[in-house]
MISE-883359 format. One record per atom (N, C-alpha, C): residue in one letter; residue number from 1; chain; x, y, z. Coordinates in pm, 1 decimal. Each point is the difference from the previous one (the first is absolute). Example, Ala and Ser with C-alpha at 12.3 -4.5 7.8 and 13.67 -1.06 7.14 Angstrom:
<nodes>
> residuo, num, cadena, u, v, w
> a, 1, A, 1319.0, -569.0, 780.0
> a, 1, A, -89.0, 119.0, 0.0
> a, 1, A, 90.0, 120.0, 0.0
> s, 2, A, -35.0, 105.0, -72.0
> s, 2, A, 82.0, 119.0, 6.0
> s, 2, A, -77.0, 109.0, 73.0
</nodes>
This chain:
<nodes>
> residuo, num, cadena, u, v, w
> m, 1, A, 6274.0, 5883.1, -1343.0
> m, 1, A, 1.5, 96.8, 107.6
> m, 1, A, -115.1, -24.5, 97.6
> k, 2, A, -117.9, -38.1, -53.6
> k, 2, A, -113.0, -27.5, 88.3
> k, 2, A, 31.0, -117.8, 92.2
> q, 3, A, 65.8, -101.3, -56.0
> q, 3, A, 34.2, -117.8, 79.3
> q, 3, A, 93.9, 38.3, 114.0
> f, 4, A, 97.7, 84.9, -28.5
> f, 4, A, 94.7, 43.8, 102.7
> f, 4, A, -71.2, 75.9, 111.7
> s, 5, A, -91.3, 89.9, -35.8
> s, 5, A, -69.6, 78.3, 102.6
> s, 5, A, -91.2, -89.4, 84.6
> k, 6, A, -58.4, -103.6, -59.9
> k, 6, A, -81.3, -94.0, 77.7
> k, 6, A, 86.9, -75.7, 100.0
> i, 7, A, 114.7, -44.6, -46.1
> i, 7, A, 91.7, -72.8, 87.9
> i, 7, A, 48.0, 90.7, 113.0
> l, 8, A, 31.7, 123.9, -32.1
> l, 8, A, 44.5, 95.5, 101.3
> l, 8, A, -110.2, 24.0, 103.2
> f, 9, A, -123.0, 17.3, -46.1
> f, 9, A, -112.8, 21.4, 91.2
> f, 9, A, -17.1, -119.6, 93.9
> v, 10, A, 3.7, -121.5, -54.6
> v, 10, A, -15.9, -120.6, 81.3
> v, 10, A, 114.4, -11.8, 100.4
> a, 11, A, 121.8, 30.5, -41.9
> a, 11, A, 115.0, -8.0, 90.0
> a, 11, A, -13.4, 99.5, 115.4
> i, 12, A, -42.5, 121.1, -30.0
> i, 12, A, -17.9, 100.9, 105.4
> i, 12, A, -111.8, -42.0, 94.7
> f, 13, A, -110.4, -49.6, -55.8
> f, 13, A, -112.5, -43.7, 83.0
> f, 13, A, 42.1, -113.3, 93.5
> l, 14, A, 67.2, -101.7, -54.4
> l, 14, A, 42.9, -112.6, 82.9
> l, 14, A, 102.5, 43.0, 103.7
> g, 15, A, 88.8, 89.6, -37.6
> g, 15, A, 99.4, 50.7, 94.8
> g, 15, A, -63.9, 72.8, 115.8
> s, 16, A, -97.3, 85.1, -28.8
> s, 16, A, -67.3, 72.8, 108.2
> s, 16, A, -81.9, -94.7, 86.6
> f, 17, A, -60.0, -102.4, -60.5
> f, 17, A, -75.6, -98.5, 77.3
> f, 17, A, 92.2, -76.1, 94.1
> m, 18, A, 116.8, -39.0, -48.4
> m, 18, A, 94.3, -73.8, 83.2
> m, 18, A, 50.3, 86.8, 114.5
> l, 19, A, 26.8, 127.6, -25.7
> l, 19, A, 45.4, 89.8, 106.2
> l, 19, A, -107.2, 18.9, 105.9
> s, 20, A, -124.8, 17.6, -42.1
> s, 20, A, -106.7, 20.4, 98.3
> s, 20, A, -24.1, -126.2, 81.3
> s, 21, A, 12.8, -116.8, -60.5
> s, 21, A, -20.8, -122.7, 76.0
> s, 21, A, 115.9, -25.1, 95.5
> q, 22, A, 121.2, 43.2, -35.7
> q, 22, A, 112.6, -12.6, 91.6
> q, 22, A, -16.6, 93.7, 118.2
> a, 23, A, -51.0, 120.4, -24.2
> a, 23, A, -17.5, 97.0, 107.6
> a, 23, A, -100.2, -51.2, 102.6
> s, 24, A, -105.9, -63.9, -44.5
> s, 24, A, -98.9, -49.5, 95.2
> s, 24, A, 43.8, -131.3, 63.8
> a, 25, A, 99.7, -65.2, -56.8
> a, 25, A, 45.1, -127.5, 53.0
> a, 25, A, 97.5, 16.7, 115.8
> q, 26, A, 33.3, 123.2, 37.5
> q, 26, A, 95.6, 22.8, 107.6
> q, 26, A, -55.0, -40.4, 136.0
> v, 27, A, -129.4, 8.6, 18.3
> v, 27, A, -59.7, -26.8, 130.1
> v, 27, A, -45.4, -144.8, 6.7
> t, 28, A, 41.9, -68.2, 105.5
> t, 28, A, -44.9, -135.9, 25.9
> t, 28, A, -81.1, 3.0, 128.7
> w, 29, A, -126.3, -32.5, -11.3
> w, 29, A, -86.8, -1.4, 117.8
> w, 29, A, 31.5, -123.0, 83.5
> k, 30, A, -10.0, 11.9, 131.6
> k, 30, A, 34.5, -109.8, 90.5
> k, 30, A, -105.0, -111.3, 1.0
> k, 31, A, -125.9, 36.2, -25.2
> k, 31, A, -110.4, -96.9, -2.7
> k, 31, A, -88.7, 30.8, -120.0
> p, 32, A, -84.6, -95.4, -39.5
> p, 32, A, -93.9, 28.3, -109.7
> p, 32, A, -95.8, 112.9, 38.2
> l, 33, A, -24.5, 88.9, -95.3
> l, 33, A, -87.5, 114.1, 24.4
> l, 33, A, -144.3, -30.9, -36.5
> h, 34, A, -90.5, 68.8, 68.1
> h, 34, A, -142.0, -3.6, -33.1
> h, 34, A, -38.5, 128.5, -72.0
> f, 35, A, 45.4, 115.5, 54.8
> f, 35, A, -30.9, 130.6, -59.1
> f, 35, A, 127.9, 79.1, -22.1
> l, 36, A, 4.1, 74.9, -111.1
> l, 36, A, 112.4, 88.6, -28.7
> l, 36, A, -54.6, 140.0, -26.0
> y, 37, A, 53.2, 97.5, 73.3
> y, 37, A, -40.4, 140.1, -11.8
> y, 37, A, 120.5, 83.1, -42.1
> k, 38, A, -24.7, 105.4, -79.6
> k, 38, A, 105.4, 94.9, -37.0
> k, 38, A, -55.3, 141.0, 8.8
> g, 39, A, 86.6, 93.5, 39.1
> g, 39, A, -43.5, 139.0, 9.2
> g, 39, A, 111.1, 90.3, 48.3
> t, 40, A, -40.0, 108.1, 67.5
> t, 40, A, 96.8, 99.9, 44.4
> t, 40, A, -19.6, 33.6, 146.8
> m, 41, A, 107.8, 54.8, 55.9
> m, 41, A, 0.6, 50.8, 135.6
> m, 41, A, 57.5, 140.7, -8.0
> t, 42, A, -69.9, 98.5, 55.7
> t, 42, A, 46.1, 138.6, -8.4
> t, 42, A, 5.2, 62.3, 138.7
> g, 43, A, 98.8, 87.4, 17.2
> g, 43, A, 14.3, 72.2, 125.6
> g, 43, A, 139.8, 53.9, 13.9
> n, 44, A, 15.6, 103.1, 80.4
> n, 44, A, 131.0, 60.9, 23.9
> n, 44, A, 70.2, 37.7, -130.4
> g, 45, A, -77.5, 44.5, -98.0
> g, 45, A, 56.3, 43.2, -127.6
> g, 45, A, 47.3, -112.3, -90.0
> k, 46, A, -36.8, -123.5, 29.2
> k, 46, A, 44.8, -115.0, -79.0
> k, 46, A, -119.7, -79.7, -49.9
> t, 47, A, 19.1, -63.3, -114.8
> t, 47, A, -95.5, -98.9, -50.2
> t, 47, A, 77.1, -128.8, -24.0
> l, 48, A, -44.6, -107.5, 61.4
> l, 48, A, 64.3, -129.8, -14.8
> l, 48, A, -97.9, -96.6, -64.9
> y, 49, A, 49.8, -83.4, -89.3
> y, 49, A, -81.9, -105.5, -58.2
> y, 49, A, 8.9, -121.5, 91.4
> i, 50, A, -113.1, -61.4, 24.3
> i, 50, A, -5.3, -110.6, 95.9
> i, 50, A, -78.1, -116.8, -60.1
> t, 51, A, 45.0, -121.2, 32.1
> t, 51, A, -67.4, -122.7, -41.2
> t, 51, A, -22.0, -84.6, 124.7
> m, 52, A, -123.2, -44.2, 20.5
> m, 52, A, -34.6, -81.6, 117.3
> m, 52, A, -57.8, -133.0, -45.3
> g, 53, A, 51.9, -107.0, 57.6
> g, 53, A, -52.4, -132.8, -26.9
> g, 53, A, -55.5, -61.1, 127.3
> f, 54, A, -124.6, -47.0, -6.4
> f, 54, A, -63.1, -64.2, 115.0
> f, 54, A, -3.5, -150.1, -22.0
> y, 55, A, 36.9, -76.5, 104.0
> y, 55, A, -3.0, -145.8, -7.3
> y, 55, A, -142.9, -51.8, 13.4
> w, 56, A, -16.0, -128.0, -30.9
> w, 56, A, -127.0, -68.2, 23.9
> w, 56, A, -22.6, -6.0, 150.7
> d, 57, A, -126.3, 14.7, 42.5
> d, 57, A, -30.6, -5.7, 143.1
> d, 57, A, -122.1, -87.7, 23.9
> n, 58, A, -41.8, -7.7, 127.1
> n, 58, A, -112.0, -87.0, 39.4
> n, 58, A, -132.1, 74.3, 11.3
> n, 59, A, -7.2, 121.7, -51.3
> n, 59, A, -119.7, 84.3, 12.5
> n, 59, A, -40.8, 20.5, 145.9
> d, 60, A, 100.4, 6.1, 88.3
> d, 60, A, -26.0, 20.5, 142.3
> d, 60, A, 31.6, 143.2, 44.3
> g, 61, A, 30.4, 86.0, -94.9
> g, 61, A, 33.5, 138.3, 31.3
> g, 61, A, 149.1, 26.1, 8.8
> k, 62, A, 80.0, -105.1, 17.7
> k, 62, A, 145.1, 16.8, 6.8
> k, 62, A, 55.1, 0.1, -142.3
> v, 63, A, 85.8, 96.4, -28.8
> v, 63, A, 60.4, 10.0, -132.8
> v, 63, A, 151.2, 10.2, 14.1
> a, 64, A, 71.1, -34.5, -105.9
> a, 64, A, 145.7, 9.2, -1.5
> a, 64, A, 45.6, 14.5, -143.8
> g, 65, A, 122.1, 47.9, -16.9
> g, 65, A, 55.3, 14.7, -133.6
> g, 65, A, 132.7, 71.8, 2.5
> e, 66, A, 32.7, 59.2, -114.4
> e, 66, A, 125.8, 72.5, -16.9
> e, 66, A, -26.1, 120.5, -88.3
> y, 67, A, 87.7, 98.5, 9.4
> y, 67, A, -8.0, 112.9, -92.1
> y, 67, A, 140.3, 48.8, -31.0
> y, 68, A, 9.9, 80.3, -106.4
> y, 68, A, 127.8, 61.0, -34.1
> y, 68, A, -22.7, 134.3, -65.9
> y, 69, A, 105.1, 81.1, 4.9
> y, 69, A, 0.3, 131.3, -64.3
> y, 69, A, 70.3, -9.8, -134.3
> g, 70, A, -39.2, 83.7, -94.1
> g, 70, A, 69.3, 9.9, -128.2
> g, 70, A, 4.2, -132.7, -72.8
> s, 71, A, 120.3, -40.3, -41.1
> s, 71, A, 16.8, -122.6, -78.2
> s, 71, A, 10.0, -124.2, 87.0
> g, 72, A, 18.0, 17.5, 128.7
> g, 72, A, 14.7, -114.5, 89.1
> g, 72, A, 139.9, -55.1, 5.8
> k, 73, A, 96.4, 73.4, -55.2
> k, 73, A, 137.6, -51.4, -4.8
> k, 73, A, 59.8, -20.6, 139.1
> n, 74, A, -54.9, 66.9, 101.5
> n, 74, A, 49.6, -17.0, 136.7
> n, 74, A, -76.8, -106.5, 76.8
> g, 75, A, -86.7, -71.7, -68.2
> g, 75, A, -75.9, -106.6, 63.8
> g, 75, A, -134.6, 47.5, 51.8
> t, 76, A, -68.1, -89.9, 66.7
> t, 76, A, -134.1, 29.8, 49.5
> t, 76, A, 1.4, 16.8, 151.3
> i, 77, A, -106.5, 62.5, 50.6
> i, 77, A, -17.6, 22.0, 143.0
> i, 77, A, -125.4, -76.3, 41.5
> d, 78, A, 12.9, -82.9, 103.2
> d, 78, A, -112.5, -80.9, 47.2
> d, 78, A, -98.4, 83.7, 80.3
> f, 79, A, -126.5, -40.5, -3.4
> f, 79, A, -100.8, 63.8, 84.4
> f, 79, A, -107.3, -100.6, 37.9
> d, 80, A, -70.2, 29.4, 107.3
> d, 80, A, -120.6, -74.3, 34.1
> d, 80, A, -95.4, 92.3, 73.4
> g, 81, A, -124.9, -41.1, 12.7
> g, 81, A, -97.9, 85.7, 64.6
> g, 81, A, -139.4, -58.4, -6.3
> y, 82, A, -99.2, 90.4, 0.2
> y, 82, A, -139.6, -41.3, 7.9
> y, 82, A, -87.3, 75.1, -99.7
> y, 83, A, -99.7, -71.2, -51.1
> y, 83, A, -100.8, 58.1, -88.2
> y, 83, A, -135.9, -18.4, 65.7
> n, 84, A, -75.9, 109.0, 11.6
> n, 84, A, -134.8, -5.1, 55.1
> n, 84, A, -97.8, 4.8, -117.1
> a, 85, A, -67.2, -110.5, -26.4
> a, 85, A, -88.9, -9.5, -116.3
> a, 85, A, -120.9, 92.3, 11.3
> k, 86, A, -44.7, 30.5, 121.8
> k, 86, A, -115.9, 88.7, 16.8
> k, 86, A, 33.9, 144.4, -34.6
> t, 87, A, 111.6, 48.4, 53.5
> t, 87, A, 36.8, 140.8, -20.6
> t, 87, A, 92.7, 19.8, -119.4
> k, 88, A, 48.5, -109.8, -58.1
> k, 88, A, 94.2, 1.2, -112.9
> k, 88, A, 134.4, 62.7, 37.5
> t, 89, A, 31.1, 5.8, 130.6
> t, 89, A, 127.8, 56.8, 42.2
> t, 89, A, 106.6, -108.1, 0.1
> l, 90, A, 119.4, 40.8, -36.0
> l, 90, A, 114.1, -90.2, -8.6
> l, 90, A, 118.3, 70.2, 63.7
> a, 91, A, 62.5, -63.5, 97.7
> a, 91, A, 117.9, 56.0, 66.2
> a, 91, A, 107.8, -107.2, 3.7
> v, 92, A, 118.0, 32.4, -53.2
> v, 92, A, 111.3, -95.1, -0.4
> v, 92, A, 126.3, 69.1, 49.4
> s, 93, A, 87.2, -77.7, 64.8
> s, 93, A, 124.7, 51.3, 56.1
> s, 93, A, 118.1, -75.7, -57.7
> e, 94, A, 110.4, 71.6, -20.3
> e, 94, A, 123.8, -61.5, -48.1
> e, 94, A, 64.4, -80.6, 111.6
> f, 95, A, 72.3, -104.4, -39.7
> f, 95, A, 80.8, -72.2, 97.8
> f, 95, A, 124.3, -55.4, -66.7
> i, 96, A, 97.8, -30.7, 84.3
> i, 96, A, 124.9, -62.1, -44.2
> i, 96, A, 8.4, -134.7, 70.5
> t, 97, A, 38.5, -103.8, -72.2
> t, 97, A, 16.7, -131.8, 60.2
> t, 97, A, 148.2, -22.6, 24.7
> n, 98, A, 36.9, -28.8, 126.4
> n, 98, A, 141.1, -22.6, 30.9
> n, 98, A, 39.2, -144.0, -32.9
> d, 99, A, 124.7, -34.8, 26.6
> d, 99, A, 51.1, -133.1, -33.9
> d, 99, A, -71.3, -112.5, 75.1
> n, 100, A, -56.9, 30.6, 116.3
> n, 100, A, -72.2, -100.8, 78.7
> n, 100, A, -144.2, -16.3, -44.8
> g, 101, A, -41.6, 76.9, -100.4
> g, 101, A, -136.5, -6.7, -48.5
> g, 101, A, -97.2, 87.0, 78.0
> e, 102, A, 51.5, 80.4, 92.5
> e, 102, A, -85.5, 88.7, 78.8
> e, 102, A, -23.9, 130.0, -75.8
> r, 103, A, -122.8, 51.2, 11.8
> r, 103, A, -35.7, 125.5, -66.6
> r, 103, A, 26.2, 118.1, 92.5
> r, 104, A, 56.7, 105.7, -59.3
> r, 104, A, 18.6, 125.8, 72.4
> r, 104, A, -70.8, 107.3, -81.1
> y, 105, A, -103.0, 58.3, 59.8
> y, 105, A, -78.0, 102.4, -69.9
> y, 105, A, 73.8, 133.1, 5.1
> v, 106, A, -3.0, 72.9, -110.7
> v, 106, A, 77.4, 124.2, -10.9
> v, 106, A, -86.8, 125.1, 7.7
> r, 107, A, -127.0, -15.0, 32.9
> r, 107, A, -92.5, 110.8, 24.2
> r, 107, A, -28.8, 86.8, -121.7
> n, 108, A, 16.6, -53.4, -117.7
> n, 108, A, -44.7, 68.4, -121.6
> n, 108, A, -129.5, -68.0, -41.3
> t, 109, A, -106.7, 77.4, -14.9
> t, 109, A, -130.5, -60.8, -24.3
> t, 109, A, -73.5, 63.6, -117.3
> f, 110, A, -75.1, -83.6, -69.2
> f, 110, A, -96.1, 44.2, -100.7
> f, 110, A, -137.3, -6.4, 65.7
> e, 111, A, -75.8, 108.5, -6.9
> e, 111, A, -135.8, 2.2, 53.1
> e, 111, A, -90.6, 60.5, -105.3
> g, 112, A, -109.7, -68.2, -31.3
> g, 112, A, -89.9, 55.6, -100.1
> g, 112, A, -119.1, -89.1, -26.0
> k, 113, A, -65.6, 27.9, -112.6
> k, 113, A, -119.1, -76.0, -39.8
> k, 113, A, 27.5, -71.4, -131.3
> s, 114, A, -56.1, -118.0, -10.0
> s, 114, A, 11.0, -79.5, -121.5
> s, 114, A, -139.9, -15.3, -57.4
> a, 115, A, -24.9, 65.6, -112.1
> a, 115, A, -132.8, -7.1, -61.4
> a, 115, A, 9.9, 29.6, -148.9
> g, 116, A, -82.0, -67.3, -78.3
> g, 116, A, -6.9, 26.0, -143.4
> g, 116, A, 130.0, -23.0, -74.5
> g, 117, A, 81.5, -94.4, 47.8
> g, 117, A, 126.2, -28.9, -67.2
> g, 117, A, 113.6, 92.9, 38.5
> w, 118, A, -22.1, 88.2, 96.1
> w, 118, A, 103.3, 93.1, 46.6
> w, 118, A, 26.0, -20.8, 148.7
> y, 119, A, 123.8, 22.1, 40.9
> y, 119, A, 37.6, 6.2, 141.2
> y, 119, A, 62.4, 137.4, 17.1
> k, 120, A, -67.8, 88.3, 75.1
> k, 120, A, 44.2, 138.5, 16.3
> k, 120, A, 8.2, 33.0, 147.9
> g, 121, A, 98.6, 84.1, 33.5
> g, 121, A, 11.3, 40.2, 139.3
> g, 121, A, 129.4, 71.6, 28.6
> r, 122, A, 53.0, -25.3, 120.9
> r, 122, A, 122.5, 65.4, 45.1
> r, 122, A, 105.2, -104.3, 34.2
> f, 123, A, 125.5, 32.7, -31.3
> f, 123, A, 114.7, -79.4, 42.3
> f, 123, A, 70.8, 82.7, 105.2
> i, 124, A, 14.8, -55.2, 119.5
> i, 124, A, 54.8, 74.6, 112.5
> i, 124, A, 134.3, -58.8, 39.8
> i, 125, A, 103.6, 85.9, 1.7
> i, 125, A, 131.4, -38.1, 51.3
> i, 125, A, 10.5, 66.2, 137.0
> e, 126, A, -32.6, -76.0, 102.2
> e, 126, A, -11.1, 55.1, 134.7
> e, 126, A, 132.0, 56.8, 51.7
> s, 127, A, 111.3, -69.6, -25.0
> s, 127, A, 129.2, 44.2, 53.8
> s, 127, A, 44.5, 133.6, -57.9
> e, 128, A, -38.3, 29.3, -123.6
> e, 128, A, 39.5, 125.7, -64.9
> e, 128, A, -112.8, 102.8, 1.0
> k, 129, A, -113.9, -38.7, 56.1
> k, 129, A, -118.2, 87.8, 3.8
> k, 129, A, -37.6, 50.2, -139.9
> k, 130, A, 0.6, -93.1, -96.6
> k, 130, A, -36.8, 32.3, -138.3
> k, 130, A, -126.6, -75.2, -37.9
> v, 131, A, -81.6, 66.1, -81.5
> v, 131, A, -122.7, -61.2, -49.9
> v, 131, A, -5.3, 19.9, -150.9
> y, 132, A, -26.5, -108.1, -71.2
> y, 132, A, -16.4, 3.5, -144.6
> y, 132, A, -142.6, -42.9, -32.2
> n, 133, A, -55.6, 53.0, -106.5
> n, 133, A, -127.8, -48.5, -52.0
> n, 133, A, 30.9, -102.0, -108.3
> f, 134, A, -75.4, -107.7, -3.4
> f, 134, A, 23.0, -99.5, -104.5
> f, 134, A, -131.8, -40.0, -64.1
> a, 135, A, 10.1, -44.6, -123.1
> a, 135, A, -113.9, -54.3, -74.2
> a, 135, A, 55.1, -106.5, -93.7
> v, 136, A, -42.1, -123.1, 21.2
> v, 136, A, 43.2, -110.1, -86.2
> v, 136, A, -123.7, -68.1, -57.7
> k, 137, A, 10.2, -36.6, -126.0
> k, 137, A, -112.6, -61.0, -72.0
> k, 137, A, 26.3, -148.7, -18.8
> l, 138, A, -103.9, -78.7, 17.9
> l, 138, A, 8.1, -143.7, -23.9
> l, 138, A, 23.2, -22.8, -148.8
> i, 139, A, 112.1, -64.5, -33.4
> i, 139, A, 29.0, -23.3, -141.6
> i, 139, A, -2.5, -147.6, -38.3
> k, 140, A, 8.1, -88.5, 101.5
> k, 140, A, -1.2, -141.5, -35.0
> k, 140, A, -52.1, -82.0, 117.4
> v, 141, A, -85.8, -96.2, -32.6
> v, 141, A, -47.3, -98.7, 96.9
> v, 141, A, 52.7, -134.3, -48.3
> y, 142, A, 78.2, -66.0, 82.9
> y, 142, A, 60.4, -127.6, -37.6
> y, 142, A, -91.7, -115.6, 38.5
> k, 143, A, 6.4, -106.2, -76.9
> k, 143, A, -75.1, -121.9, 30.5
> k, 143, A, 94.4, -98.8, 66.0
> r, 144, A, -56.4, -84.4, 82.5
> r, 144, A, 83.6, -100.9, 68.1
> r, 144, A, 44.1, -106.9, -94.4
</nodes>
């Protein structure tokens, strides 16, 4: 009986591990990431889970990456913007790339401060006049 319960425990553990790894495998980033942040966005009576990935950059203040809500099953949303190292402010805007490779900005922006492993601030949807507060924590730094 002890042997059976050990086997059952191992089977359940491996099954849950496989399910969790499949859930995180749904998102494919377009470029290699440098930083990965996870956290929440709250506002208008809603709380959304958000994941942000920042690409490698030239340390020139320009930043770019992608983010997604929830599990990421609907894909990622591209963004780019600027980081001010003196004030620790970071502002990024969403964009859509058309078939010709041209970017069209959609006026949804993240504005906030990046300090101590956190990026906190406001997410503004200008067209709907909505503002969300967000806080994402640095969870992984990738090596080249």
